N, C-alpha and C positions, 0 to 999 in steps of 0.2 A: 579582295584586296582593297585596301583604301588607296588607290592609285593616285587620287588627287593631293592627298596628305603627303605621299612619298615624293610625288614630282615637285612639289613645293619645296620640300625638304632638300631635294637635289638641286634645284635651281639655286637656294640660298647658298649651299655648299660650293657650287660652281663659283659664285661669286667671291668666295672666301678660300681660294686654294692654299695649299702649304707654301710659305715663303721660298722663293728660289734661292738656292746656293746657301740655305739656312744652317746655321750651327744647331747642335743638339739643343743648347737652351732656347733659342729662338723657336725651334719646333715644338719644345715643351710649351711655351708660352702660347703659341698659336693653338695647340691642342686643346689645352685648358681653358682658353677664352671661347673655342669654338664649342665645347662640350658642356660649359657651365651655364648655359642660358636657360636650359630646361627647369622648369619649376620642380621643386622638391615635393614628395608626398607629405601632406599637411599633417602636423602633430605628432612627427616623430623624433624623438629625443636622439641626439647624436653626441656620444662620448668620445673625446680625444683620449688616445693612449700611446704609450711608448711600450713596444714589446722587443725581446730580442731578435736579432736578424741572424744571418749565418756567418758573421764574421767577428762575433764576439761583442758586438756594439748593439745599438738599439734603431729600431725604425717606427715611423709613425704609423697609426692605425686608428681608424674610427669604428665605433660599435653602433649600429643602427639597431634601434628596437622598436617595438609598438607595444601598447598595452595589452595586447593579446598574445604576445610572443611568450613561448615557453623559455625560461631563461636558462633552462637545462640544455638548450638545444643551439646548434650554432652553425652558420654557413660562413665559410672563409672564402672572401672574393679575392681574385686576383685579377687587376686590370689589364685592359689591352694597351697597345702602343708599340709593338714590335720589339719590346725590351729597351726601347730607347726613350720613349716618352709615355704620358699617361700618369695619372696621380689620384690622389683622394679626391680632388677637385673635379677632375673629369668624369668620374664615375659615382659621384655623391648621389646624383638624382637616380641613377639605375638602382644603386644600392637600396635607397629609400623606398622605391616601388617593389623590389625584390623582397624586402623586409615585410611589406604588407600581404604578400601572397605566399610566404613559406612558414609562417607560424613560428620562426625561430628567429633569434639575433642573428645580424649580418655583420661580419667584421671585414671591413675594407682595408686592404693591405697595401702600404706603400714601399714596396721592394726596391732595392738598389737597381740603376738604371746604367745602360752603356752608352757612350764608350768609356765612361769613368769606371764602370764597374763590369767588365766583360765577363763572358761565361766563365763559370756557372753561378754568378753571384745571385741573380734573380733566383735559379732554381734553388739554391742554398737557402735564401731569405724565404721562399715559399714554404720548404720543408720546416724551417725554424718556426714559423707561423703554426703550422700543425702541432709542432712540438709543444710550443707555448700553450696551445690550447689544451692538450692532454695534461700538461703540468698543472694548469688552472683548475682540473677536477671536471672538464667535460669527458663524458665517456665518449670512446670512438664511435660507438653506435650512435651518438646523438650528432656527430659533426658531419658536414658534407663539404666537399671543395668543389668550387665553381670559379669559372673565369670567362672571359672572352677573348679571341684571338690569341696573343703570346699567353693571355692569362688562362685561357682553356688548356693551352701547352702545359703551363705551370701546374694547373690542377690534375690533370692526368700523370705528370710526372711525378708529382708529390705523392699519389697514391702508390705508385711503383717503388718509389724510393722508401716509403714506409713499408711496404711488404718486404723489401730486400733487407732492410734493417731489423726486421721482426717486430716492428711497433704493430700495434692494434690498427686494423684498417678502418678508414672512416665509413659511414653509411651509404655514401652516394657520392659520384662525381658528375657534375654538368659541366659541358663545354660548348660554349656558343661561338660559332664561327672560329674554331680552333686553328691556330697556325702551327702545322705539324709536319707537312712536306717542305722542309726548309730548302730542299734541292731542286723543288719545282719539277718533279717527275710524272705528276698527275696530269691528266688530260686537260682538266678545266684551267690549270694554269697557262695553257697556250690556246684556249678556244674561248674562254668568256671574256667578254668585254666589261670588265669590271670598273664601276665610276670612282673608286676610292683606292684599291690596292693594284698598283702598276708593276711591272716586273722590276723597274728600275727601283721603285720603293723597297721591295724584298729584298734585291740585292744590297740596298743601303743598310736595311736592318741586320742582314747576316754580316756585312763587313763590321758594323758597330758592336754586335755581340758575340760574334765567332770570328775575330780577326784571324786570318790564316788558319782557322782550324777546320774540323770535320763537320759538316753541317748534318751529317747523318748519324753523328755520335748519339748514343743513348744518354749521354750527359746533358744534351740541349733538345733532345725530341724523342718520344717513345714511338715515332712512327716506324722505324725501318727495321730495327733489330731487336727491340726489347722482347722479353717473355712476358706476355700479357696474362698469363694464367693466374687466377685466384684474385682478381681486382674485385672491388664491389661493383654495384650495378652503375651503369653509366648512360647518361642521356646525351646526345648530341644534337645541336640544332645548327642549320646552316641555311643560307638564302641561295636561290637559283642563280642570282646573277654576281655570285662570288668567285673570284679567281681561286680561292680556297676551298670551293665546295667540294671537290674529291678528297681533301683531307679528311673530312668528316665521314664521307660516304665510305671511303676505304677504311678509315679507322674503325667505323663500326662493324665492318665485316670480319675485319682482323681480330676484334674483340670477340665477336661471336664464334668465330672458329677456335678461339682459345676458351670457350665454354664461359664466357662472361655474358651475364645479361647486359644487352646494350641495345639501344635503339637510336635512329636517326631520323629527324624530321627536317626535309628540305622544303623550306618556305618558298612558294612560288613569288617570283617577282623581288624578293627582299634582297637587300644589300649588305655588305660587310657590317657586322655589328650594329644591326638596325635597332637593337634593344637601346642604344644609346639615346633614340629619339622619343623614348617614353618621358611624358604622355601624351605627345603630339601625334604620333603615329599609333593607330590602334593595333598594329600587328607587334609592336614593341610590347605593349602591355600584355598582349596575348602569350606572347613568347615567354615573358617572366613569369606569368600566372603558370604556364605549362611546366616551366621549370620548378616552380614552387611547389606544384601539386606532386611532381615525381620526387622531390626531396622530402616533403611531408610525409608521403606514403611509406619511406623507407627510414626515416630517423627513428631511434628509440632511445629515451633517456636511460639512467642507470636503473630508474625505478619502474622501467617498462612502459612509461607513457608515449 
C-alpha cells in the first residue's frame, strides 16, 4: 500500500473539512472544489451532452473516450455524493482514467440531487440514462453500469429495475464503496473509524434523499428485500477503513446466494471512494484498472467484438 501517498491525502483532507451547518449548495461547491484538483488523463476528448432524465426533461452528461476505445461499448458512470452532492466536475478525472482502462466510452451522468429532488429522482435518472443508451443503439451486452458510493447503489438498482421492466440486461455492474445499508445495520457502521463518512453525515444524506421515508425500501436500495436473481456479473470494491465496508461484503454474499456471478475486493487500508484520488494514489489507479479489466472481459458489441 502507498501509505505515504494516502497519509498526505488524508492530511490535506483534514485541513479542508466540509463547512459546518452548510446548505446543500455550499456542500456541492465544497465537494466539487475538493475533487476537481486532480489532473485529468491526457489526450482524452470529452463531449458534453444533454440526455433525457427520469422526469421528462434533460440532464447533463459527459462522454469520455480514448483513441483506442471501441465506440460500440459504453460504461455509464454514476457519481458519489450521498444523492446530495457530486457532479460531472467532481468525477471528471476519475472517469478519464477509467476510460483509459476499460476500452470503452465512459458516460458520466449528472443526475438530479436531493433535497430539491428527493427519492426516487436519482434512481429514475439512472434508469433513464440506461434507456437512453439502448435507444442510441448500444447493445445491452456492450453496456456496463458503474458508480461509487451512492452511484454504486444506482448502478445496482438500475440493473434490477431493467430486469423487472423486461429490458435487456447490461453486461456487467461495478460498485465502488457502494452505499447500500442505508439503515446502518452492518457491523462496520458501528466499529470502523471512517475518516470521511460519519454517522451524522449518513443521517444527513438519508434525511435529504428519503425524508420521512423507508430507507430499507427497494426503491432506494437493493440491499434488504430485493430479489437479486438473474442479474449480470457484479464486481464490488471497498476499503478496509470504510464505515460502508460491510455494505459491499454482505451484498456480494447475497448476490452469490442468488446465483449471480459476484466478487468483492476489500482493499487493505483504503478509505471511502479512494478512486477519486487518481492519479496521485497508486491504489486509485489500480482499482480503476481492476474495474476496467472486469468490464472489458464481459462486454460484447452487437457484432460480437
